[in-house]
N, C-alpha and C positions, 0 to 999 in steps of 0.2 A: 439514535440507535445505529444508523448507518457508520457514523464517526466512530462508534465504539467497536462494532463489528469489524472494522478496517484493524483497530487496535489490538482486537483479540486475534484476527488473522496474522498480525506480526508477531505476537507473542507464539502462535501457533508455529509459525515459520522459523523462529529463532531457535525455539526449544525441540524442533525436529519432530512435531507432534503430528504432523498432517496424514501419516501412513499408519497410526495406531488403530483405527477404525477401519476394517477392510471391507465393510458392506455398505451400501448405499440402499437405506429402508426408511422410505418416507414417513410411514405411520408407525411401524414398531420401533423405529430408530429413534424415536422422541425420549423413550425410556432408557435410562442407563443400566446396568447390570445390578441388581438389588439384592443378589445372594453371592456367595464365594463361588459357587460351582457356575454361575453366569460370568463372573470375573474370570473364571479360568477358563471357561469356552473362549472368551474374547482374546485372552492371552495366547490362546493355543492356535487360534487363526492368525495372530500377529508372527507367531514363530514360523509361520510358514512363508513370511515375506522376505524379500532381498535385504531390507534393512536390519531385520533382526539376525539373519544369517552372517552379514557382513561387518555390522556395526555394533549391536547389542546382543550378542550371544551371553553375555554376563548379566542381562538385564533380570531382575526379579519382579514377580507381581507387585510387592511392596505395598505404599500408601499415597494416598492425595497429596501429601506434603513432601514426599521425597522425590526431588527433582531428577532422580536418575532410576525410578521405577515406572513400569507400564502404567499404573493407575495414573500417575502423575500426567503422562503424555496423553492418555487417553482423556482425560478431564479436560484438557485445552481443545481437542480436537471435536469432543463432544459439545463442549460449552461453545464453539465456534459454529457448530450446525446447529443448536438448539437456538441460540440468539437469531440465526438466519430464519429459522422457522416462525418464530415469535415475531421478528420484522414483518414477516408476510401476512400474518393475521392483522398486526396492529395497521398494515397500509391497507389491505385488500378489502377488509370488512367494512370500515368508515367509505372508502373509495365508491364501493358498491351503493352503500347507503346515500352517500351525497349524490350520486348519479340518479338513483332512484328519486329522491326528493327534489331533483333539478336545482341543487345548490349550487352548482359549479357549472360554468360556460363550456363550450365546445374547444375554446383555446386551451382552457386549464384541463380539460379531459385528455387532450392529446399530449400535453406536457407531463402529465402524471401517467398516461399510458406508457411514456417512454422510461419513466421512472422505474415501472413494473417491468417492463421489457429487459432493462439494463440488470435489474436483479435476478431474473430469471436467466438471462445469459450467465450472470456470474456464478449463480448455482450449478447450472449445467455444466460450464467450464470448469468449476472447482472439482467436480467428480471425475471428470475425464483427466483432468490433471493429477489427482489421486491415484486414479485407477492406472494410468502410465507407469507410476512409481511402485506399483505392486508387482510389477514383472521381472525386470530387469535392474533397474538402478536402485541402489539403496537408499534413495532420497528423490523428492520431488524435483524436475526438472526447473531449473533456476529461470529459463526463460517463459516456462509456462507459468510459473509463480509471478513472474512481473505482467504477463498479459492478464492474469487473474486481477492483480491489483489493478491494472489499467482499466478492467472493465468496472471495478468497484468504483475508482474515480470517475469514469463516465457517468454512471448511475448518480453519483454525488454532483455532478455537474448538471445533470437532468433535474435533480431534486431543487438545487440551489435557483435554477431558472424558473422553477415553479413558483418558489418563495418570493422571487424578484416580481413576477408577474402578480402574485396574490397581493403584494404589499404596494407596488408602484404602478401596476397596470400598464397602460399606454401613454402615460403622461409625457408631454413633450417639455423639455427643459435643457439640462446641460448636454450640449453637444460640441465635444472638444476632439477634433480629428487628431490632432499632436498626442494629447494623453491617451487617447483610444488606441492609435497605433503603437504607442511605447507599450501600453499596457497588454496591448495583443502580442508583441514581441517577448514581453517578458513572459507572459504565461505560455507561450510555445516554448521557448527554452526550458522554462520550469517543468514542463511535463516530461521533456527528454530527460531532464536530470533526475526528476523522480524514477523514472523506467530504470535509468542506470543505477540508482541507488537499488532498486528493487533486486536488480541483478547480483550486484554487490552482496546484497543479503541473502540471496537464494544460493549464491555461490559460497556463502560464508568466506569471502574473499578477503576480508579483513583480517583473518588469521593469517593470511599469507605476508602481509605487510603491516602490522600493528605500529607504524612509525609515523610521524608527521613532524615537519612538513616534506621530508623525504619519503621515497617509496622504497625501502630496504636498502636504504643508503645512497640513493640517486633519485633525482627527480624523473628519470625514464629508465625503468629497469633495463638492464643488458641484453635480457632474453628477446626483448621486442625488436633488437637490431639482428636477430638471427634468421635469415630469409629462409632457412629451411623449416623452420617450426611454423612459418605461416601456411597452414592448409586448412582447407574447409573442414576435414575432420576434426582438427584440433580446436575449430571455432565452435563446431556442434558439439563434441564430446570433451567439455571443458573440464570435466573431471580427471581426464586421462593427460593432461598437458599443462605446463605452467603458464601456457600463452593467455588465456582468458582470464585469468585472476589478475594477470600483470596489466594487460590492456583496458579491463573494466576499472582498475585504480587509476589509470591516467585519464581515462575519459571522464569519470565521475568526478575526481579530484578539480580537474582543470575547468570543466564546464560549472562545476561549483563556484569556483573563483569569478567565472564571467557572469553567472546568474547573480551571485552576491553583489558585484558592482551594478549590473544592470538595474538591480532593485533599488539600491541606494540612488542611483540616477533617476529612476522612475519616482521615487519618493521627493527627491530634490526638485524636480520639475514641476510636480503636483503642488508641492506647498509653495509655489511661487504663483499660484493663480487664485484669486478671490473666488472660494467656494464654501458651500453649506459645511458646518461645522462637523457633521456626522463624516463626511469624507476625510477631513483632517483626522479625525478619531482612528480610522481604518489606516491612513497613510501611517501614522506614528505607530499604530499597531504593526504594520508590515516592517516598518525600520527595526522594531524590537525583536520581532520573530525571525527576522534574518541573522541578525547578530546571535539571538540563542541557538539558531540552527546551525551555525559554524561552531560555535562551542560545543555543542551536542555531537556533531559529526567527528570533530577532533578527540573529544573523550570517548566515543565509541571505537575509534581506531586504537588509541592508547591502551584501551582496557581490554582489547581482544587478544590478550597474551595466550590463553589457554582456550577459553570458549567466548563466543560473541556475548558481551552482556546485555541480558535482557531489558533492563531498565533504560539504559541509554540508547539501545537500538529502538526500542519501541516510541520512546520520546523524540527520537529524530523523525520517526515516520510520522508522529503525531503533530508536531509542528509543521512539517512539510504539508500536511493537510490544511492546517491553519492558514498557511501562506497560498496554497491553491485556492481556498475560499475566498480570501480577500482580494486575489487576483482576478478572479470570476466577477466580484463585486465591482470592481474598478472598470472593467471592460463594458459591464452592462450599464453602469452609470454614465459613463463618458460617451457612450455611443450615442444614445438619444432618450436618456430618462433624466427625471428631476428628484430631488428629495428636499425636505424641509425640516 
């Protein structure tokens, strides 16, 4: 469910749906508009936002299947929030029951408490993020979006650690410092790469340079050599200057090449050791996902001629989550765990 929540969030981001619901209602917000008058009320509230005034003044109420209508963007933001609420119940009710029945130990309680804390942080920051986009900017700030995704992945990391503990416990076994350090470096650079990718998505930067392998005709856009454009204001207010879209392209693409190469090297080094078959399965999966990720990234760029392609953009994010999860598994196993 957490995986799909991140994917739904990606769709919400790419379609620009995040500001369609202007209120944060924990209970009453669970129910969607059930009549045309209620739909019109929500639409009237949206009309007061900067996004409608500056970008979507020609938008109509429309239908759920019309990607240019209010009902369409409202659906994705509503679905994103509804899925989050559902996850809360699916997690919290069994968690309380298991504690009451004493079916989980103190270590697992601590680990699962971190999962709950991470989910609450993501929800809280999500509303702050949306609220900031209802005042001046016609869209949600790309840096806030990236932090929101980062918190979601942190929650996923806590959840995977709980899964590893449940399956493997504190068994001693595989302890390979070289592979652990290599996996740790790969994971660190991967996290940075995912953050840069989220910034690219939040800025819709692929629309600026929908070319590959060059970036608008060169490998380093000439705008980056203009010293006068390098100001704090241009870095913060990225939508008012061409600096950040060019810079984030250079960072995301070049770090991507490095992460890809480091990932392949990690696979190569791992396959040279006599290890349980399950680790080889994850290792080969990492190799396949790395190559698929490169293809999806290139396709997302080349298809971003008028709008960011939802399918390629979301799949690009989904594969990143798979790579993220495999990397976590490798670090856990190579540190001091065993599998059979």
